[in-house]
C-alpha positions in Angstrom: 32.9 -26.7 -31.3 32.0 -29.5 -29.0 34.0 -32.4 -27.8 34.7 -35.1 -30.3 33.2 -38.7 -30.0 35.9 -40.0 -27.6 35.2 -43.7 -28.6 36.5 -43.1 -32.0 39.9 -41.6 -31.1 40.6 -43.0 -27.7 44.4 -43.5 -26.9 45.7 -46.5 -25.1 43.8 -48.9 -22.9 41.3 -48.3 -20.2 42.3 -45.8 -17.6 42.8 -43.0 -20.1 40.9 -40.1 -19.9 40.1 -36.8 -21.9 40.0 -33.0 -21.0 37.3 -30.8 -22.6 38.4 -27.2 -21.7 38.9 -23.6 -22.5 41.9 -21.5 -22.0 41.0 -17.9 -20.9 42.9 -14.7 -20.3 42.8 -12.2 -17.3 39.5 -10.9 -18.7 37.8 -14.2 -18.9 38.1 -14.2 -22.8 39.2 -17.2 -24.8 42.9 -17.3 -25.8 42.7 -18.4 -29.7 45.5 -20.9 -30.6 46.6 -21.4 -26.9 48.6 -24.5 -26.4 48.4 -26.9 -23.3 51.4 -28.8 -22.0 50.8 -31.9 -19.5 53.5 -32.1 -16.8 53.7 -34.9 -14.1 52.6 -33.9 -10.7 56.0 -34.6 -9.3 57.2 -31.4 -10.6 54.6 -29.3 -8.6 56.3 -26.3 -6.7 59.2 -26.0 -9.2 59.9 -22.8 -11.0 60.3 -24.6 -14.5 61.0 -28.1 -16.0 63.0 -29.3 -19.0 60.9 -29.1 -22.4 61.6 -32.8 -22.8 59.9 -33.6 -19.5 56.4 -32.1 -20.8 54.0 -33.4 -23.2 52.3 -31.0 -25.7 48.7 -32.3 -25.5 46.3 -29.7 -27.1 46.0 -26.8 -29.4 43.0 -24.5 -28.9 40.6 -23.3 -31.3 39.8 -19.7 -32.3 37.6 -19.6 -29.0 40.3 -21.0 -26.9 38.6 -24.3 -26.6 40.5 -27.5 -26.6 40.3 -31.2 -26.2 43.1 -33.4 -24.9 42.5 -37.2 -25.1 44.6 -40.1 -23.8 45.7 -38.8 -20.4 46.3 -41.1 -17.5 44.5 -41.3 -14.3 45.8 -39.2 -11.3 47.2 -35.9 -10.4 49.1 -33.7 -13.1 49.8 -30.3 -14.1 48.3 -28.4 -17.1 50.5 -25.5 -18.4 48.7 -23.0 -20.8 50.8 -21.2 -23.2 50.4 -18.6 -25.9 53.1 -17.6 -28.3 55.6 -19.1 -25.9 54.9 -17.0 -23.0 55.4 -20.0 -21.0 58.6 -21.5 -22.7 61.9 -20.0 -22.3 64.6 -21.7 -24.2 64.4 -25.3 -23.4 62.4 -25.0 -20.4 58.6 -24.6 -19.6 57.9 -22.3 -16.7 55.3 -23.5 -14.1 54.4 -20.2 -12.4 50.8 -20.7 -13.9 50.4 -24.4 -13.9 47.2 -25.6 -13.0 46.8 -28.9 -10.9 44.1 -31.2 -11.8 43.2 -34.7 -11.0 41.9 -37.0 -13.7 39.2 -38.2 -14.3 37.4 -34.8 -14.2 33.8 -34.2 -13.7 31.7 -33.6 -16.6 31.8 -30.0 -18.0 34.3 -27.6 -19.5 37.4 -27.1 -17.4 38.5 -23.4 -17.4 42.2 -23.1 -17.7 43.5 -19.5 -16.8 46.4 -17.9 -18.5 46.3 -14.8 -16.4 47.4 -12.0 -18.8 45.7 -9.5 -21.0 47.1 -6.9 -23.5 47.9 -4.4 -20.8 50.1 -7.3 -19.4 52.5 -7.1 -22.1 54.9 -4.8 -23.9 55.3 -4.1 -27.7 58.5 -2.9 -29.3 58.2 -1.6 -33.0 60.3 0.5 -35.0 62.3 0.9 -38.2 65.9 0.3 -39.2 67.5 2.8 -41.5 70.9 3.7 -42.9 72.5 6.6 -41.0 74.3 7.9 -44.3 71.3 8.2 -46.6 68.4 7.4 -44.4 67.1 4.7 -46.5 65.5 1.6 -44.9 67.5 -1.5 -44.4 65.6 -4.7 -45.2 66.5 -8.3 -44.2 68.3 -7.2 -41.2 68.4 -9.2 -37.9 67.1 -7.6 -34.9 66.7 -9.2 -31.4 65.5 -8.7 -28.0 68.0 -9.8 -25.5 67.8 -10.6 -21.6 70.7 -8.9 -20.2 70.8 -10.9 -17.0 70.5 -14.3 -18.7 72.4 -13.2 -21.8 69.7 -14.8 -23.8 67.8 -14.1 -26.9 64.1 -13.4 -26.0 62.8 -12.8 -29.6 64.3 -12.1 -32.8 63.2 -11.4 -36.4 64.4 -9.8 -39.7 63.3 -6.3 -40.8 60.6 -6.2 -43.6 61.2 -4.4 -47.1 60.7 -1.0 -45.5 63.0 -1.7 -42.7 60.2 -2.2 -40.1 60.1 -4.7 -37.2 57.9 -5.4 -34.1 58.0 -7.6 -31.1 54.8 -8.2 -29.1 53.8 -10.1 -26.1 57.1 -9.1 -24.2 56.8 -9.3 -20.4 57.6 -6.2 -18.5 61.2 -5.9 -17.6 64.7 -4.9 -18.6 65.9 -5.7 -22.1 68.4 -4.8 -24.8 67.1 -4.0 -28.3 69.9 -5.2 -30.6 70.9 -5.0 -34.2 73.3 -7.6 -35.3 76.3 -6.4 -37.3 76.8 -7.5 -40.9 79.7 -7.1 -43.3 78.1 -3.7 -44.4 76.9 -2.4 -41.0 78.1 -2.0 -37.5 75.8 -3.7 -35.0 74.9 -2.4 -31.6 72.2 -2.4 -28.9 70.5 -0.1 -26.5 68.9 -1.0 -23.0 65.2 -0.5 -22.6 63.0 -0.9 -19.4 59.5 -1.5 -20.1 56.4 -1.6 -18.2 53.0 -3.3 -18.9 50.8 -2.0 -21.6 53.6 0.0 -23.0 54.3 0.4 -26.7 57.9 1.5 -27.8 58.6 3.1 -31.1 62.4 2.6 -31.9 64.1 4.2 -34.7 67.3 2.5 -35.2 70.1 4.1 -37.6 73.1 1.9 -38.5 76.5 3.2 -39.4 78.2 1.6 -42.3 81.3 -0.3 -41.4 84.4 1.7 -42.4 86.7 0.6 -45.2 89.6 -1.6 -44.2 91.1 -5.2 -44.6 88.9 -8.0 -45.3 89.1 -11.8 -44.7 88.3 -14.5 -47.0 87.5 -18.1 -46.2 87.0 -20.8 -48.7 85.3 -24.2 -47.8 84.8 -27.5 -49.7 82.2 -29.9 -48.7 82.7 -33.6 -49.6 81.0 -36.9 -48.6 82.7 -40.1 -47.3 84.1 -40.8 -50.9 85.4 -37.4 -51.4 82.9 -36.4 -53.9 81.5 -32.8 -53.8 78.3 -32.2 -51.9 76.3 -29.5 -53.7 73.7 -27.1 -52.5 74.3 -27.4 -48.8 74.3 -24.3 -46.5 77.6 -23.5 -45.2 77.4 -21.2 -42.1 80.4 -18.8 -41.2 80.3 -17.7 -37.6 81.9 -14.4 -37.3 82.1 -12.7 -33.7 79.5 -9.9 -33.2 78.1 -10.2 -36.7 75.0 -12.1 -38.1 75.9 -15.7 -39.2 76.6 -15.7 -43.1 75.2 -18.5 -44.9 76.6 -19.6 -48.4 75.3 -22.6 -50.3 77.8 -24.7 -52.0 78.2 -24.7 -55.7 78.5 -27.7 -58.3 82.0 -28.4 -57.1 80.9 -28.4 -53.4 82.6 -25.0 -52.7 81.3 -22.0 -50.8 83.3 -18.8 -50.3 82.9 -15.9 -47.7 84.4 -12.8 -48.9 84.5 -9.1 -47.4 84.5 -10.2 -43.8 85.7 -7.5 -41.5 86.6 -10.1 -38.9 87.8 -13.6 -39.3 85.2 -16.5 -38.7 85.8 -18.5 -35.6 84.2 -21.6 -37.0 82.4 -23.0 -40.1 79.3 -25.3 -39.7 77.4 -27.6 -42.2 74.1 -28.9 -41.4 71.7 -30.7 -43.7 69.3 -33.6 -43.1 71.0 -36.1 -45.5 74.2 -35.8 -43.6 75.5 -35.4 -40.0 76.2 -31.9 -39.1 79.9 -31.0 -39.1 81.9 -28.1 -38.4 85.6 -26.9 -38.0 87.5 -24.1 -36.2 89.0 -21.5 -38.6 92.7 -21.0 -37.9 94.0 -17.6 -37.1 95.3 -15.4 -40.1 96.0 -12.2 -41.6 93.3 -10.3 -43.7 93.5 -10.6 -47.5 95.1 -14.1 -47.1 92.5 -16.7 -48.1 92.0 -19.7 -45.9 91.1 -22.9 -47.6 89.0 -25.6 -45.4 87.5 -28.8 -46.1 84.7 -30.6 -44.4 83.9 -34.3 -44.8 80.3 -35.2 -44.3 78.9 -38.6 -43.1 75.7 -39.7 -44.7 72.7 -40.6 -42.5 70.2 -43.2 -42.6 66.4 -43.1 -42.1 64.8 -44.7 -39.2 61.0 -45.2 -38.2 60.2 -44.9 -34.5 57.0 -45.2 -32.4 55.7 -45.9 -29.0 52.5 -48.0 -28.2 50.7 -49.2 -25.1 52.1 -52.7 -24.3 48.6 -53.9 -23.0 46.4 -52.8 -25.9 48.9 -52.2 -28.7 47.4 -48.7 -29.5 49.9 -46.0 -30.4 50.5 -43.2 -28.0 50.3 -39.9 -29.5 51.8 -38.0 -26.7 55.0 -39.9 -26.4 58.2 -38.0 -26.5 60.9 -40.1 -28.4 64.7 -39.6 -27.8 67.1 -41.1 -30.5 70.8 -41.2 -29.4 73.6 -41.6 -32.0 76.8 -40.1 -32.9 77.3 -38.4 -29.4 74.2 -36.6 -29.4 70.7 -36.9 -28.1 67.7 -35.8 -30.5 64.1 -35.4 -29.4 61.0 -36.1 -31.4 57.9 -34.6 -29.6 54.6 -36.1 -29.4 51.8 -33.8 -30.0 48.0 -33.1 -30.5 45.5 -34.7 -32.8 46.0 -34.0 -36.5 43.6 -31.4 -38.3 40.2 -33.0 -39.2 40.7 -35.1 -42.4 44.4 -35.4 -42.2 45.8 -38.9 -41.7 47.3 -39.6 -38.2 51.0 -40.8 -38.5 51.7 -44.0 -36.7 55.5 -43.2 -36.3 58.1 -40.4 -36.5 60.8 -40.3 -39.1 64.4 -39.6 -37.9 67.8 -39.7 -39.4 70.8 -41.4 -37.7 74.3 -42.1 -38.2 75.5 -45.7 -38.9 76.5 -47.5 -35.7 74.8 -48.1 -32.2 71.6 -46.1 -31.8 69.6 -46.0 -28.6 65.8 -45.2 -28.8 64.0 -44.1 -25.5 60.3 -43.2 -25.2 58.2 -41.5 -22.4 54.4 -40.9 -22.2 52.2 -39.6 -19.6 51.1 -42.4 -17.1 53.9 -44.8 -18.5 57.1 -46.1 -17.4 59.8 -45.2 -19.9 61.3 -47.7 -22.3 64.4 -48.1 -24.4 65.9 -50.3 -27.1 69.5 -50.4 -28.8 70.0 -51.2 -32.3 72.9 -51.6 -34.6 72.5 -49.3 -37.9 74.7 -50.2 -41.0 75.2 -48.4 -44.2 73.0 -49.6 -47.1 70.3 -51.4 -45.0 66.7 -50.6 -45.3 65.2 -48.0 -43.1 64.8 -49.8 -39.8 61.7 -49.4 -37.6 61.7 -49.6 -33.8 58.5 -49.6 -31.9 58.7 -49.5 -28.1 56.1 -51.0 -25.8 55.3 -48.8 -22.6 53.9 -50.2 -19.7 51.4 -48.3 -17.3 53.1 -46.7 -14.3 51.6 -47.9 -11.1 49.9 -45.2 -9.1 
């Protein structure tokens, strides 16, 4: 693989540059499918930055090589990543950020990701029923950070009850099995060192017989008509979230719940997400709830260079409506032969909508629009001006 013809896919006006490079591990080997983030130089020295303050600019090939076009002149940080080693929640860690100044001299830039197989820990195992030793398929397992009280990784078990978590950093974790209406959950602390592989056999106890809670939900639109086929999420303390789709009458029912749900949520792209708190009550007494959804409208948003009119593929766009902020991330070049989209499709609620855009080397821009029900899909294109050095 060699660098593409930069003249055919330039991004923006003059003063934009490309990086032809390779992400390598601690042994000097290419990291296949590594990702590269661009971060403004003003963040140098920080432990991490918010994900929305970064720009995803490259995806490496099978040999770790990448090409990132359309980047601004001057100093910046490049952050290599592989399977979210550098990403924790909504933040990107900068402990292995590489400072560079563009334009670079000709040649391949080597971007180190100083890890190897011996740097990580693997947890694998099997979940089974303690009563008859049969495998438990489809059970949600998680690796938790006990200090931050955050989920590091999670997955569901396979048909044979197996699970595996790779690329974990050495440290203290909790391996947890979430409870269900049938099984009790639990977790065990584990302290892991680099290069270690832990085999965990997790036996789950069946939940004892006892009173059960019942929650019935009807989902409707603004006109009171039933909304069919939407997922209703029942949040139960210490138990895996139960998801039940609505039927033809817009109804979903959760039964056999050992604990009363604290909340019910509905989220589907055609409607705004809505939720409600479940009132307290006694087991065996059904609770009836109604959730009214508001229909959303589609909008097209894009960002371009104010001078040349060319679209900015690395722009991050934030659309604010209905009291929330929703980010649409810029990204790398599409796969060879695939058409490159000239906009991002988002959904918004009727009312005042604010659109913001940021891109490497540009001043941010924003625009407010009024969106009304029944109108054609509006389009918003923000013109971004070069940031002065």
